[in-house]
C-alpha positions in Angstrom: 0.0 0.0 0.0 1.3 3.5 -0.9 1.4 6.1 1.8 0.0 9.5 0.9 2.2 12.3 2.1 0.8 15.7 3.3 2.2 17.3 0.2 0.4 14.8 -2.0 -2.9 15.4 -0.1 -2.4 19.2 -0.3 -1.7 19.1 -4.0 -4.7 16.8 -4.6 -7.0 19.1 -2.7 -5.8 22.2 -4.6 -6.4 20.5 -7.9 -9.9 19.4 -6.8 -10.6 23.0 -5.8 -9.5 24.4 -9.1 -11.5 21.8 -11.0 -14.5 22.6 -8.9 -14.0 26.3 -9.5 -13.8 25.8 -13.2 -16.8 23.5 -13.4 -18.9 26.0 -11.4 -17.8 28.7 -13.8 -16.3 30.9 -11.1 -14.0 33.6 -12.4 -10.9 34.5 -10.4 -12.4 37.5 -8.7 -15.5 35.6 -7.5 -13.3 32.7 -6.2 -11.0 35.1 -4.3 -14.0 36.9 -2.8 -15.5 33.6 -1.7 -12.2 32.8 0.1 -11.9 36.2 1.6 -15.5 36.1 2.9 -15.2 32.8 4.6 -14.5 33.4 8.3 -12.6 30.1 9.0 -10.1 31.0 6.2 -9.1 34.2 8.1 -9.0 36.4 5.0 -6.9 34.2 2.8 -7.4 34.9 -0.9 -5.4 32.1 -2.4 -5.4 28.3 -2.0 -1.6 28.2 -1.9 -1.7 29.9 1.5 -4.1 27.4 3.1 -3.5 24.4 5.2 -5.0 21.0 4.5 -7.9 21.5 6.9 -8.7 24.9 5.4 -8.5 23.4 1.9 -11.1 20.9 2.9 -13.3 23.8 4.0 -13.0 25.4 0.6 -13.8 22.1 -1.1 -16.9 21.7 1.0 -18.0 25.2 0.1 -17.7 24.3 -3.6 -19.7 21.1 -3.0 -22.4 23.2 -1.4 -22.5 25.4 -4.5 -23.0 22.2 -6.7 -19.6 20.8 -7.4 -19.6 17.0 -7.5 -16.3 15.2 -7.1 -16.1 12.3 -9.6 -13.4 9.8 -8.9 -11.1 8.9 -11.7 -11.9 5.6 -13.4 -9.3 3.0 -12.8 -6.5 3.0 -15.4 -6.9 0.5 -18.1 -4.4 -2.3 -18.3 -4.9 -2.6 -22.1 -1.7 -1.8 -24.0 -1.7 -1.3 -27.8 0.0 -4.0 -29.8 1.7 -1.6 -32.1 4.4 0.7 -30.8 5.3 4.0 -32.3 8.9 3.1 -31.7 8.7 0.4 -34.3 7.1 2.5 -37.1 8.2 1.8 -40.6 10.5 4.5 -41.9 11.1 3.4 -45.5 10.3 5.8 -48.3 7.0 4.2 -49.2 5.7 4.3 -45.6 6.7 7.9 -45.3 4.8 8.7 -48.4 1.8 6.8 -47.2 1.9 8.8 -43.9 2.3 12.1 -45.8 -0.7 11.4 -48.0 -2.8 10.3 -45.0 -1.9 13.6 -43.2 -2.6 15.6 -46.3 -6.0 14.0 -46.5 -6.6 15.0 -42.9 -5.6 18.6 -43.6 -8.1 18.8 -46.4 -10.8 17.3 -44.2 -11.2 13.9 -45.8 -9.8 12.0 -42.8 -11.1 12.7 -39.3 -8.4 10.7 -37.4 -4.8 11.3 -38.5 -3.4 8.8 -36.0 -1.2 5.9 -36.9 -3.8 3.5 -35.6 -6.5 4.9 -38.0 -4.0 4.7 -40.9 -3.3 1.1 -39.9 -7.1 0.3 -40.0 -7.4 1.9 -43.4 -4.4 -0.1 -44.7 -5.8 -3.3 -43.2 -9.1 -2.9 -44.9 -7.3 -2.4 -48.2 -4.5 -5.1 -48.1 -5.4 -7.1 -45.0 -2.1 -6.1 -43.2 -2.3 -4.0 -40.1 1.1 -2.2 -40.0 3.1 -0.3 -42.6 6.3 -2.1 -41.7 4.8 -5.4 -42.8 3.8 -4.2 -46.3 5.7 -5.5 -49.3 6.4 -3.2 -52.3 3.4 -4.2 -54.2 1.0 -3.7 -51.3 2.6 -0.3 -50.4 2.3 0.8 -54.0 -1.4 -0.2 -54.0 -2.0 1.9 -50.8 -0.1 4.9 -52.2 -2.0 4.9 -55.5 -5.3 4.6 -53.6 -4.4 7.5 -51.3 -3.3 9.6 -54.3 -6.6 9.0 -56.1 -8.6 9.8 -53.0 -6.6 13.1 -52.5 -7.1 14.1 -56.2 -10.8 13.5 -55.9 -11.1 15.6 -52.7 -8.9 18.4 -54.0 -10.8 18.3 -57.3 -14.1 18.9 -55.5 -12.8 22.2 -54.1 
């Protein structure tokens, strides 16, 4: 079990307070006025000056104003199979990426990511990663992307 230090707790509370402030739509002046007008805070106008018990008071004030603390969902243990470290860097792969990003720039592709490109390539040649393409398959993908780009640019 990991022990939470006072510094970690203080940082966590300050972050929660700022999230709450943002979600409630409080501007800086309103937030500082709320702090200054709270008797238990003894005139403090910034969360950085407050102790942990006083930060808890501020958090409770924000909760009374409607802020709801939503715990983070547990981090997923899923890891992608493809790694960006092992991306293909041959000339054909670079051209495929360039065409894909160009299609994104002109609005034909919503997701410019390597994963989305991999899905597109997989639908076309049944191979998921650029580094696994042979010359014939890569040429087919390139020609397809060029035709797509010409169609899209011709429409404008």
